[in-house]
Phi, psi and omega in degrees: 000139180279158183304312183295327178291317179296317179298317180299317179296316181296316181296318180295323183283315186256349183091169183295333184300334180298330177273317185294325179270006174065016176292329177294318178299317179298316179299313180296322176297315180298327180276001181060037183291338184264359181299318184286326182218085183300336181296332180296329179299319179294320177299316180296323178297319179295318179298317182289325184291316180270187178264041184288334179301315179295317180297320179298317178296316180297316179296321179295319180297321179294319183282341180297322179298316178296319181295315179300319180294320179295319178298314180297317181294321185274323190233350180090114183300316183293320179297321178292315181298321181277359178054051183302123183294328178292317177299317180303312181295321178295319179297317179298315178296314181299320178297317180298317179298314181296322178295323177295321177297317178299317178299319178297319177296321179291322178296319178299322179293315184290325182291332178274348181070026183271147175274170179306317184291339181270348181291142176301145182303324182296321179293315178298319179296317180295319177300318179295318179299317180294317178299319178297318180294321177298318177298322178294319176299314180299321178295317178298317177296322178296319179293334182274350180281000000 
């Protein structure tokens, strides 16, 4: 899970005060969450210092409508709500296929010895599209759990 996703879940569950009163920072420190990436601690301090928690929630709420619509358009809202087992298996399969395509794109990049900046724009764009679709699949699977 990415930092912004985790923060959004925590804020939604406990409210903005969890960031503002720094109890989240204490919890993360106690769990040694910053050992692997100390720079994240500084980011968290900035989030806690300003009123960024509220802004993060507002931004998340705005993007949730778009996200819900994308889920409904791609996979069917009712199927997701009813946790359809066939849809679940198809999503797992589809995610695996898309990940294999990404691996193939990465292998092609590595075999030519090209850097990111040298890759054709179309390949970079396709990788981004696939990554976005994989995130949408993961969100649908998360909603079905």
